[in-house]
TORKOL-4160 file (C-alpha; in steps of 0.2 Angstrom, whole numbers, padded with zeros to 4 digits, m for minus):
395
<pt num="1" X="m0224" Y="m0461" Z="m0569"/>
<pt num="2" X="m0227" Y="m0444" Z="m0579"/>
<pt num="3" X="m0226" Y="m0427" Z="m0574"/>
<pt num="4" X="m0239" Y="m0414" Z="m0581"/>
<pt num="5" X="m0238" Y="m0395" Z="m0580"/>
<pt num="6" X="m0254" Y="m0389" Z="m0580"/>
<pt num="7" X="m0254" Y="m0372" Z="m0590"/>
<pt num="8" X="m0271" Y="m0360" Z="m0587"/>
<pt num="9" X="m0277" Y="m0342" Z="m0591"/>
<pt num="10" X="m0282" Y="m0339" Z="m0576"/>
<pt num="11" X="m0298" Y="m0327" Z="m0578"/>
<pt num="12" X="m0305" Y="m0340" Z="m0588"/>
<pt num="13" X="m0299" Y="m0358" Z="m0583"/>
<pt num="14" X="m0293" Y="m0355" Z="m0566"/>
<pt num="15" X="m0305" Y="m0367" Z="m0557"/>
<pt num="16" X="m0303" Y="m0381" Z="m0569"/>
<pt num="17" X="m0283" Y="m0382" Z="m0567"/>
<pt num="18" X="m0286" Y="m0382" Z="m0551"/>
<pt num="19" X="m0298" Y="m0399" Z="m0550"/>
<pt num="20" X="m0289" Y="m0408" Z="m0562"/>
<pt num="21" X="m0269" Y="m0403" Z="m0555"/>
<pt num="22" X="m0279" Y="m0410" Z="m0538"/>
<pt num="23" X="m0290" Y="m0427" Z="m0548"/>
<pt num="24" X="m0272" Y="m0431" Z="m0556"/>
<pt num="25" X="m0263" Y="m0431" Z="m0543"/>
<pt num="26" X="m0275" Y="m0443" Z="m0532"/>
<pt num="27" X="m0272" Y="m0456" Z="m0548"/>
<pt num="28" X="m0254" Y="m0470" Z="m0542"/>
<pt num="29" X="m0247" Y="m0467" Z="m0557"/>
<pt num="30" X="m0247" Y="m0448" Z="m0564"/>
<pt num="31" X="m0242" Y="m0432" Z="m0553"/>
<pt num="32" X="m0244" Y="m0412" Z="m0558"/>
<pt num="33" X="m0239" Y="m0395" Z="m0553"/>
<pt num="34" X="m0251" Y="m0380" Z="m0554"/>
<pt num="35" X="m0246" Y="m0362" Z="m0552"/>
<pt num="36" X="m0256" Y="m0358" Z="m0540"/>
<pt num="37" X="m0254" Y="m0342" Z="m0534"/>
<pt num="38" X="m0236" Y="m0336" Z="m0540"/>
<pt num="39" X="m0233" Y="m0317" Z="m0544"/>
<pt num="40" X="m0225" Y="m0311" Z="m0559"/>
<pt num="41" X="m0208" Y="m0306" Z="m0561"/>
<pt num="42" X="m0190" Y="m0314" Z="m0563"/>
<pt num="43" X="m0196" Y="m0327" Z="m0548"/>
<pt num="44" X="m0209" Y="m0331" Z="m0559"/>
<pt num="45" X="m0198" Y="m0335" Z="m0575"/>
<pt num="46" X="m0188" Y="m0345" Z="m0563"/>
<pt num="47" X="m0200" Y="m0355" Z="m0555"/>
<pt num="48" X="m0210" Y="m0359" Z="m0571"/>
<pt num="49" X="m0195" Y="m0363" Z="m0579"/>
<pt num="50" X="m0190" Y="m0375" Z="m0566"/>
<pt num="51" X="m0206" Y="m0384" Z="m0566"/>
<pt num="52" X="m0207" Y="m0386" Z="m0585"/>
<pt num="53" X="m0191" Y="m0392" Z="m0586"/>
<pt num="54" X="m0194" Y="m0408" Z="m0573"/>
<pt num="55" X="m0210" Y="m0413" Z="m0582"/>
<pt num="56" X="m0214" Y="m0424" Z="m0595"/>
<pt num="57" X="m0227" Y="m0415" Z="m0604"/>
<pt num="58" X="m0238" Y="m0400" Z="m0602"/>
<pt num="59" X="m0257" Y="m0399" Z="m0602"/>
<pt num="60" X="m0263" Y="m0382" Z="m0611"/>
<pt num="61" X="m0280" Y="m0377" Z="m0607"/>
<pt num="62" X="m0284" Y="m0364" Z="m0618"/>
<pt num="63" X="m0300" Y="m0353" Z="m0618"/>
<pt num="64" X="m0304" Y="m0337" Z="m0628"/>
<pt num="65" X="m0293" Y="m0325" Z="m0614"/>
<pt num="66" X="m0278" Y="m0334" Z="m0621"/>
<pt num="67" X="m0282" Y="m0326" Z="m0636"/>
<pt num="68" X="m0281" Y="m0308" Z="m0628"/>
<pt num="69" X="m0264" Y="m0309" Z="m0626"/>
<pt num="70" X="m0260" Y="m0291" Z="m0623"/>
<pt num="71" X="m0241" Y="m0291" Z="m0619"/>
<pt num="72" X="m0238" Y="m0291" Z="m0598"/>
<pt num="73" X="m0257" Y="m0295" Z="m0594"/>
<pt num="74" X="m0259" Y="m0313" Z="m0584"/>
<pt num="75" X="m0267" Y="m0319" Z="m0600"/>
<pt num="76" X="m0249" Y="m0315" Z="m0609"/>
<pt num="77" X="m0242" Y="m0329" Z="m0597"/>
<pt num="78" X="m0248" Y="m0345" Z="m0608"/>
<pt num="79" X="m0241" Y="m0341" Z="m0623"/>
<pt num="80" X="m0224" Y="m0337" Z="m0613"/>
<pt num="81" X="m0226" Y="m0357" Z="m0604"/>
<pt num="82" X="m0231" Y="m0363" Z="m0621"/>
<pt num="83" X="m0213" Y="m0355" Z="m0631"/>
<pt num="84" X="m0202" Y="m0360" Z="m0617"/>
<pt num="85" X="m0210" Y="m0377" Z="m0615"/>
<pt num="86" X="m0212" Y="m0380" Z="m0634"/>
<pt num="87" X="m0193" Y="m0372" Z="m0642"/>
<pt num="88" X="m0183" Y="m0371" Z="m0626"/>
<pt num="89" X="m0190" Y="m0388" Z="m0615"/>
<pt num="90" X="m0195" Y="m0399" Z="m0629"/>
<pt num="91" X="m0207" Y="m0406" Z="m0620"/>
<pt num="92" X="m0227" Y="m0415" Z="m0627"/>
<pt num="93" X="m0238" Y="m0403" Z="m0626"/>
<pt num="94" X="m0257" Y="m0409" Z="m0626"/>
<pt num="95" X="m0269" Y="m0395" Z="m0629"/>
<pt num="96" X="m0286" Y="m0394" Z="m0622"/>
<pt num="97" X="m0301" Y="m0383" Z="m0628"/>
<pt num="98" X="m0308" Y="m0378" Z="m0610"/>
<pt num="99" X="m0320" Y="m0366" Z="m0620"/>
<pt num="100" X="m0323" Y="m0363" Z="m0636"/>
<pt num="101" X="m0314" Y="m0352" Z="m0645"/>
<pt num="102" X="m0298" Y="m0354" Z="m0657"/>
<pt num="103" X="m0281" Y="m0362" Z="m0653"/>
<pt num="104" X="m0265" Y="m0353" Z="m0650"/>
<pt num="105" X="m0257" Y="m0351" Z="m0666"/>
<pt num="106" X="m0241" Y="m0358" Z="m0655"/>
<pt num="107" X="m0251" Y="m0373" Z="m0652"/>
<pt num="108" X="m0248" Y="m0388" Z="m0662"/>
<pt num="109" X="m0263" Y="m0400" Z="m0663"/>
<pt num="110" X="m0255" Y="m0418" Z="m0665"/>
<pt num="111" X="m0264" Y="m0419" Z="m0648"/>
<pt num="112" X="m0280" Y="m0411" Z="m0643"/>
<pt num="113" X="m0294" Y="m0413" Z="m0634"/>
<pt num="114" X="m0310" Y="m0405" Z="m0634"/>
<pt num="115" X="m0318" Y="m0402" Z="m0615"/>
<pt num="116" X="m0332" Y="m0389" Z="m0623"/>
<pt num="117" X="m0338" Y="m0400" Z="m0638"/>
<pt num="118" X="m0340" Y="m0419" Z="m0630"/>
<pt num="119" X="m0348" Y="m0414" Z="m0617"/>
<pt num="120" X="m0333" Y="m0422" Z="m0603"/>
<pt num="121" X="m0334" Y="m0419" Z="m0585"/>
<pt num="122" X="m0317" Y="m0421" Z="m0576"/>
<pt num="123" X="m0316" Y="m0438" Z="m0572"/>
<pt num="124" X="m0319" Y="m0438" Z="m0593"/>
<pt num="125" X="m0304" Y="m0425" Z="m0596"/>
<pt num="126" X="m0294" Y="m0434" Z="m0583"/>
<pt num="127" X="m0297" Y="m0451" Z="m0592"/>
<pt num="128" X="m0295" Y="m0443" Z="m0610"/>
<pt num="129" X="m0276" Y="m0437" Z="m0604"/>
<pt num="130" X="m0273" Y="m0452" Z="m0597"/>
<pt num="131" X="m0277" Y="m0460" Z="m0615"/>
<pt num="132" X="m0267" Y="m0451" Z="m0624"/>
<pt num="133" X="m0251" Y="m0452" Z="m0613"/>
<pt num="134" X="m0252" Y="m0472" Z="m0615"/>
<pt num="135" X="m0259" Y="m0474" Z="m0596"/>
<pt num="136" X="m0271" Y="m0488" Z="m0592"/>
<pt num="137" X="m0284" Y="m0477" Z="m0582"/>
<pt num="138" X="m0302" Y="m0483" Z="m0585"/>
<pt num="139" X="m0320" Y="m0470" Z="m0583"/>
<pt num="140" X="m0334" Y="m0479" Z="m0579"/>
<pt num="141" X="m0343" Y="m0469" Z="m0593"/>
<pt num="142" X="m0330" Y="m0470" Z="m0607"/>
<pt num="143" X="m0325" Y="m0490" Z="m0612"/>
<pt num="144" X="m0310" Y="m0500" Z="m0617"/>
<pt num="145" X="m0298" Y="m0496" Z="m0602"/>
<pt num="146" X="m0293" Y="m0507" Z="m0588"/>
<pt num="147" X="m0294" Y="m0499" Z="m0571"/>
<pt num="148" X="m0307" Y="m0487" Z="m0565"/>
<pt num="149" X="m0304" Y="m0470" Z="m0561"/>
<pt num="150" X="m0300" Y="m0468" Z="m0541"/>
<pt num="151" X="m0317" Y="m0461" Z="m0533"/>
<pt num="152" X="m0312" Y="m0443" Z="m0527"/>
<pt num="153" X="m0312" Y="m0440" Z="m0508"/>
<pt num="154" X="m0317" Y="m0426" Z="m0500"/>
<pt num="155" X="m0300" Y="m0415" Z="m0496"/>
<pt num="156" X="m0298" Y="m0409" Z="m0478"/>
<pt num="157" X="m0293" Y="m0392" Z="m0476"/>
<pt num="158" X="m0283" Y="m0384" Z="m0463"/>
<pt num="159" X="m0295" Y="m0373" Z="m0461"/>
<pt num="160" X="m0308" Y="m0388" Z="m0456"/>
<pt num="161" X="m0301" Y="m0393" Z="m0443"/>
<pt num="162" X="m0289" Y="m0375" Z="m0436"/>
<pt num="163" X="m0302" Y="m0360" Z="m0432"/>
<pt num="164" X="m0297" Y="m0343" Z="m0437"/>
<pt num="165" X="m0286" Y="m0336" Z="m0442"/>
<pt num="166" X="m0277" Y="m0347" Z="m0453"/>
<pt num="167" X="m0272" Y="m0347" Z="m0472"/>
<pt num="168" X="m0259" Y="m0353" Z="m0481"/>
<pt num="169" X="m0247" Y="m0342" Z="m0490"/>
<pt num="170" X="m0236" Y="m0347" Z="m0505"/>
<pt num="171" X="m0219" Y="m0346" Z="m0504"/>
<pt num="172" X="m0212" Y="m0346" Z="m0525"/>
<pt num="173" X="m0193" Y="m0352" Z="m0529"/>
<pt num="174" X="m0181" Y="m0340" Z="m0523"/>
<pt num="175" X="m0162" Y="m0340" Z="m0513"/>
<pt num="176" X="m0158" Y="m0333" Z="m0496"/>
<pt num="177" X="m0141" Y="m0330" Z="m0490"/>
<pt num="178" X="m0138" Y="m0338" Z="m0472"/>
<pt num="179" X="m0120" Y="m0338" Z="m0462"/>
<pt num="180" X="m0114" Y="m0331" Z="m0481"/>
<pt num="181" X="m0121" Y="m0346" Z="m0491"/>
<pt num="182" X="m0133" Y="m0343" Z="m0504"/>
<pt num="183" X="m0147" Y="m0356" Z="m0504"/>
<pt num="184" X="m0162" Y="m0360" Z="m0517"/>
<pt num="185" X="m0178" Y="m0365" Z="m0507"/>
<pt num="186" X="m0193" Y="m0374" Z="m0518"/>
<pt num="187" X="m0206" Y="m0365" Z="m0518"/>
<pt num="188" X="m0217" Y="m0370" Z="m0501"/>
<pt num="189" X="m0234" Y="m0364" Z="m0490"/>
<pt num="190" X="m0231" Y="m0357" Z="m0474"/>
<pt num="191" X="m0245" Y="m0351" Z="m0461"/>
<pt num="192" X="m0248" Y="m0333" Z="m0462"/>
<pt num="193" X="m0250" Y="m0331" Z="m0444"/>
<pt num="194" X="m0242" Y="m0340" Z="m0430"/>
<pt num="195" X="m0251" Y="m0355" Z="m0423"/>
<pt num="196" X="m0263" Y="m0348" Z="m0410"/>
<pt num="197" X="m0270" Y="m0357" Z="m0391"/>
<pt num="198" X="m0285" Y="m0359" Z="m0401"/>
<pt num="199" X="m0276" Y="m0368" Z="m0415"/>
<pt num="200" X="m0265" Y="m0379" Z="m0402"/>
<pt num="201" X="m0281" Y="m0384" Z="m0394"/>
<pt num="202" X="m0287" Y="m0395" Z="m0406"/>
<pt num="203" X="m0271" Y="m0404" Z="m0403"/>
<pt num="204" X="m0275" Y="m0406" Z="m0383"/>
<pt num="205" X="m0290" Y="m0412" Z="m0388"/>
<pt num="206" X="m0286" Y="m0424" Z="m0400"/>
<pt num="207" X="m0276" Y="m0433" Z="m0387"/>
<pt num="208" X="m0259" Y="m0424" Z="m0392"/>
<pt num="209" X="m0252" Y="m0426" Z="m0376"/>
<pt num="210" X="m0256" Y="m0445" Z="m0374"/>
<pt num="211" X="m0253" Y="m0451" Z="m0391"/>
<pt num="212" X="m0235" Y="m0456" Z="m0393"/>
<pt num="213" X="m0235" Y="m0460" Z="m0413"/>
<pt num="214" X="m0235" Y="m0440" Z="m0416"/>
<pt num="215" X="m0220" Y="m0438" Z="m0406"/>
<pt num="216" X="m0201" Y="m0439" Z="m0411"/>
<pt num="217" X="m0191" Y="m0453" Z="m0398"/>
<pt num="218" X="m0185" Y="m0439" Z="m0388"/>
<pt num="219" X="m0198" Y="m0429" Z="m0387"/>
<pt num="220" X="m0210" Y="m0444" Z="m0382"/>
<pt num="221" X="m0194" Y="m0446" Z="m0369"/>
<pt num="222" X="m0193" Y="m0429" Z="m0362"/>
<pt num="223" X="m0214" Y="m0427" Z="m0363"/>
<pt num="224" X="m0213" Y="m0442" Z="m0350"/>
<pt num="225" X="m0200" Y="m0436" Z="m0340"/>
<pt num="226" X="m0206" Y="m0419" Z="m0336"/>
<pt num="227" X="m0224" Y="m0425" Z="m0337"/>
<pt num="228" X="m0228" Y="m0412" Z="m0350"/>
<pt num="229" X="m0250" Y="m0414" Z="m0354"/>
<pt num="230" X="m0250" Y="m0396" Z="m0360"/>
<pt num="231" X="m0240" Y="m0379" Z="m0363"/>
<pt num="232" X="m0231" Y="m0372" Z="m0349"/>
<pt num="233" X="m0242" Y="m0357" Z="m0349"/>
<pt num="234" X="m0259" Y="m0364" Z="m0355"/>
<pt num="235" X="m0267" Y="m0361" Z="m0340"/>
<pt num="236" X="m0260" Y="m0341" Z="m0336"/>
<pt num="237" X="m0274" Y="m0328" Z="m0342"/>
<pt num="238" X="m0259" Y="m0316" Z="m0346"/>
<pt num="239" X="m0253" Y="m0328" Z="m0363"/>
<pt num="240" X="m0269" Y="m0340" Z="m0365"/>
<pt num="241" X="m0280" Y="m0327" Z="m0377"/>
<pt num="242" X="m0290" Y="m0337" Z="m0391"/>
<pt num="243" X="m0279" Y="m0326" Z="m0405"/>
<pt num="244" X="m0263" Y="m0324" Z="m0393"/>
<pt num="245" X="m0248" Y="m0336" Z="m0401"/>
<pt num="246" X="m0246" Y="m0352" Z="m0391"/>
<pt num="247" X="m0230" Y="m0350" Z="m0381"/>
<pt num="248" X="m0222" Y="m0363" Z="m0368"/>
<pt num="249" X="m0221" Y="m0375" Z="m0382"/>
<pt num="250" X="m0205" Y="m0384" Z="m0383"/>
<pt num="251" X="m0197" Y="m0387" Z="m0400"/>
<pt num="252" X="m0202" Y="m0408" Z="m0394"/>
<pt num="253" X="m0220" Y="m0401" Z="m0394"/>
<pt num="254" X="m0220" Y="m0389" Z="m0411"/>
<pt num="255" X="m0214" Y="m0405" Z="m0421"/>
<pt num="256" X="m0231" Y="m0417" Z="m0411"/>
<pt num="257" X="m0242" Y="m0405" Z="m0420"/>
<pt num="258" X="m0234" Y="m0404" Z="m0436"/>
<pt num="259" X="m0235" Y="m0423" Z="m0435"/>
<pt num="260" X="m0254" Y="m0421" Z="m0431"/>
<pt num="261" X="m0257" Y="m0409" Z="m0441"/>
<pt num="262" X="m0251" Y="m0419" Z="m0457"/>
<pt num="263" X="m0262" Y="m0435" Z="m0453"/>
<pt num="264" X="m0277" Y="m0425" Z="m0451"/>
<pt num="265" X="m0274" Y="m0417" Z="m0466"/>
<pt num="266" X="m0265" Y="m0430" Z="m0475"/>
<pt num="267" X="m0252" Y="m0415" Z="m0481"/>
<pt num="268" X="m0235" Y="m0414" Z="m0479"/>
<pt num="269" X="m0236" Y="m0400" Z="m0464"/>
<pt num="270" X="m0220" Y="m0396" Z="m0453"/>
<pt num="271" X="m0209" Y="m0384" Z="m0444"/>
<pt num="272" X="m0201" Y="m0372" Z="m0459"/>
<pt num="273" X="m0183" Y="m0375" Z="m0461"/>
<pt num="274" X="m0174" Y="m0358" Z="m0459"/>
<pt num="275" X="m0172" Y="m0357" Z="m0475"/>
<pt num="276" X="m0190" Y="m0357" Z="m0477"/>
<pt num="277" X="m0191" Y="m0345" Z="m0463"/>
<pt num="278" X="m0181" Y="m0334" Z="m0468"/>
<pt num="279" X="m0189" Y="m0333" Z="m0487"/>
<pt num="280" X="m0206" Y="m0327" Z="m0481"/>
<pt num="281" X="m0199" Y="m0315" Z="m0472"/>
<pt num="282" X="m0188" Y="m0306" Z="m0481"/>
<pt num="283" X="m0193" Y="m0311" Z="m0501"/>
<pt num="284" X="m0182" Y="m0306" Z="m0516"/>
<pt num="285" X="m0174" Y="m0289" Z="m0511"/>
<pt num="286" X="m0164" Y="m0297" Z="m0496"/>
<pt num="287" X="m0174" Y="m0282" Z="m0484"/>
<pt num="288" X="m0168" Y="m0280" Z="m0466"/>
<pt num="289" X="m0183" Y="m0282" Z="m0459"/>
<pt num="290" X="m0199" Y="m0288" Z="m0464"/>
<pt num="291" X="m0208" Y="m0273" Z="m0467"/>
<pt num="292" X="m0192" Y="m0264" Z="m0476"/>
<pt num="293" X="m0173" Y="m0259" Z="m0472"/>
<pt num="294" X="m0179" Y="m0246" Z="m0457"/>
<pt num="295" X="m0183" Y="m0252" Z="m0441"/>
<pt num="296" X="m0200" Y="m0246" Z="m0434"/>
<pt num="297" X="m0204" Y="m0251" Z="m0416"/>
<pt num="298" X="m0223" Y="m0249" Z="m0421"/>
<pt num="299" X="m0221" Y="m0262" Z="m0434"/>
<pt num="300" X="m0223" Y="m0277" Z="m0421"/>
<pt num="301" X="m0222" Y="m0282" Z="m0403"/>
<pt num="302" X="m0207" Y="m0278" Z="m0396"/>
<pt num="303" X="m0196" Y="m0270" Z="m0379"/>
<pt num="304" X="m0186" Y="m0258" Z="m0393"/>
<pt num="305" X="m0187" Y="m0239" Z="m0382"/>
<pt num="306" X="m0199" Y="m0231" Z="m0385"/>
<pt num="307" X="m0209" Y="m0247" Z="m0388"/>
<pt num="308" X="m0212" Y="m0257" Z="m0370"/>
<pt num="309" X="m0222" Y="m0273" Z="m0369"/>
<pt num="310" X="m0227" Y="m0287" Z="m0356"/>
<pt num="311" X="m0236" Y="m0300" Z="m0364"/>
<pt num="312" X="m0240" Y="m0306" Z="m0382"/>
<pt num="313" X="m0250" Y="m0301" Z="m0393"/>
<pt num="314" X="m0266" Y="m0306" Z="m0404"/>
<pt num="315" X="m0257" Y="m0313" Z="m0419"/>
<pt num="316" X="m0268" Y="m0300" Z="m0432"/>
<pt num="317" X="m0263" Y="m0286" Z="m0421"/>
<pt num="318" X="m0249" Y="m0280" Z="m0434"/>
<pt num="319" X="m0256" Y="m0285" Z="m0449"/>
<pt num="320" X="m0256" Y="m0272" Z="m0463"/>
<pt num="321" X="m0240" Y="m0265" Z="m0452"/>
<pt num="322" X="m0227" Y="m0276" Z="m0452"/>
<pt num="323" X="m0231" Y="m0288" Z="m0463"/>
<pt num="324" X="m0217" Y="m0298" Z="m0475"/>
<pt num="325" X="m0214" Y="m0297" Z="m0495"/>
<pt num="326" X="m0227" Y="m0309" Z="m0497"/>
<pt num="327" X="m0238" Y="m0302" Z="m0483"/>
<pt num="328" X="m0233" Y="m0314" Z="m0469"/>
<pt num="329" X="m0239" Y="m0308" Z="m0451"/>
<pt num="330" X="m0227" Y="m0307" Z="m0437"/>
<pt num="331" X="m0212" Y="m0312" Z="m0444"/>
<pt num="332" X="m0204" Y="m0299" Z="m0430"/>
<pt num="333" X="m0207" Y="m0299" Z="m0414"/>
<pt num="334" X="m0222" Y="m0307" Z="m0402"/>
<pt num="335" X="m0214" Y="m0324" Z="m0399"/>
<pt num="336" X="m0196" Y="m0332" Z="m0404"/>
<pt num="337" X="m0204" Y="m0346" Z="m0419"/>
<pt num="338" X="m0196" Y="m0363" Z="m0418"/>
<pt num="339" X="m0187" Y="m0369" Z="m0434"/>
<pt num="340" X="m0185" Y="m0387" Z="m0441"/>
<pt num="341" X="m0164" Y="m0385" Z="m0445"/>
<pt num="342" X="m0153" Y="m0390" Z="m0431"/>
<pt num="343" X="m0143" Y="m0375" Z="m0428"/>
<pt num="344" X="m0124" Y="m0380" Z="m0427"/>
<pt num="345" X="m0130" Y="m0395" Z="m0443"/>
<pt num="346" X="m0142" Y="m0387" Z="m0453"/>
<pt num="347" X="m0148" Y="m0405" Z="m0452"/>
<pt num="348" X="m0169" Y="m0403" Z="m0455"/>
<pt num="349" X="m0170" Y="m0422" Z="m0447"/>
<pt num="350" X="m0183" Y="m0424" Z="m0433"/>
<pt num="351" X="m0173" Y="m0437" Z="m0422"/>
<pt num="352" X="m0161" Y="m0431" Z="m0409"/>
<pt num="353" X="m0159" Y="m0418" Z="m0396"/>
<pt num="354" X="m0150" Y="m0405" Z="m0408"/>
<pt num="355" X="m0152" Y="m0387" Z="m0403"/>
<pt num="356" X="m0161" Y="m0380" Z="m0414"/>
<pt num="357" X="m0164" Y="m0365" Z="m0425"/>
<pt num="358" X="m0177" Y="m0351" Z="m0419"/>
<pt num="359" X="m0182" Y="m0333" Z="m0429"/>
<pt num="360" X="m0190" Y="m0318" Z="m0427"/>
<pt num="361" X="m0187" Y="m0311" Z="m0408"/>
<pt num="362" X="m0201" Y="m0310" Z="m0398"/>
<pt num="363" X="m0210" Y="m0295" Z="m0387"/>
<pt num="364" X="m0198" Y="m0293" Z="m0374"/>
<pt num="365" X="m0181" Y="m0291" Z="m0382"/>
<pt num="366" X="m0175" Y="m0272" Z="m0383"/>
<pt num="367" X="m0162" Y="m0275" Z="m0396"/>
<pt num="368" X="m0165" Y="m0271" Z="m0414"/>
<pt num="369" X="m0152" Y="m0282" Z="m0423"/>
<pt num="370" X="m0162" Y="m0299" Z="m0415"/>
<pt num="371" X="m0178" Y="m0293" Z="m0428"/>
<pt num="372" X="m0170" Y="m0294" Z="m0442"/>
<pt num="373" X="m0173" Y="m0307" Z="m0455"/>
<pt num="374" X="m0157" Y="m0315" Z="m0454"/>
<pt num="375" X="m0153" Y="m0314" Z="m0437"/>
<pt num="376" X="m0150" Y="m0335" Z="m0429"/>
<pt num="377" X="m0155" Y="m0340" Z="m0412"/>
<pt num="378" X="m0154" Y="m0354" Z="m0404"/>
<pt num="379" X="m0161" Y="m0365" Z="m0392"/>
<pt num="380" X="m0161" Y="m0384" Z="m0382"/>
<pt num="381" X="m0177" Y="m0394" Z="m0392"/>
<pt num="382" X="m0185" Y="m0394" Z="m0375"/>
<pt num="383" X="m0185" Y="m0377" Z="m0371"/>
<pt num="384" X="m0201" Y="m0369" Z="m0369"/>
<pt num="385" X="m0200" Y="m0351" Z="m0362"/>
<pt num="386" X="m0215" Y="m0336" Z="m0364"/>
<pt num="387" X="m0207" Y="m0331" Z="m0378"/>
<pt num="388" X="m0208" Y="m0346" Z="m0390"/>
<pt num="389" X="m0219" Y="m0351" Z="m0402"/>
<pt num="390" X="m0221" Y="m0357" Z="m0419"/>
<pt num="391" X="m0232" Y="m0359" Z="m0434"/>
<pt num="392" X="m0231" Y="m0371" Z="m0448"/>
<pt num="393" X="m0227" Y="m0374" Z="m0466"/>
<pt num="394" X="m0233" Y="m0388" Z="m0482"/>
<pt num="395" X="m0222" Y="m0394" Z="m0494"/>
């Protein structure tokens, strides 16, 4: 099964690149990757090199923007990708003329698709690429292939299911230090905000507390034992505002929510691992708190004097004040957030009754160190207090 890297200039061909990647990934015999939102810099270079190294072929969507190759501008990045793929990784490159222009001089034209002159649509382009790779896929508009191109089904987006505020933030490849060990984290997405009461309500409405299929075995046993039908503070007006983070949820409930949301969107959604959570909070510069190295109690919901809090706040209340390196919100204060990771073993296995990692600290704590990005806390997976919430990740 060939894996394809798609290179493109953002100004001219971003939409085509994203749609092409999605279309290729819907085929059974192809996988594809495209840079959707990486930031320039050392992390960008490392991620791009890793993705090119693991691909079998590079598709270059070239357009007039590529030939405006001013050093350090976005259009020059495509030339960097071509050079690495051609000379270092030695990958097969298939140029695709996405808009009428001359090809970059660094491209060789043994394999070439003219998307503009031939009047191809997206299905045609997918078929032509498969033809170049020797993959038997047929577009009904073109003759000579064995199997039809699968009909593209409308994508179910997370925002189609969950009320605002919800947004995915892409976190590029990076590394964090946990317990003295440096760990590398591949690219993933994390929710910009903790899951709110309004968003959790969709799970309850969908039968979340009566459908066993979304729960782990241990979680379902606990639900039956304690007769859970909703989070512990669900009916308490102090905690149940639509945009307040849902609290009173155990790790088991948070996992069931993720399993439900995965099924609804056909995406791989879960609690973030401890490594993912810390990378999203800390970024590439090893900062102490999500916003930097200096403590400031005005940047998050906490009870470190002179700040005093007596409840959770809406998840957008501190946006723009305490955002993380990657602009993720509420990663310090408001609620402790459940992670997928088992505290003692580091296992990511969802089964069992392991004590699980908590990160971020909550509204009621007065100790500065607990709000550090690298602080590690923990709790039993069946416990859900008024300072326990979660956010989701996608990989």
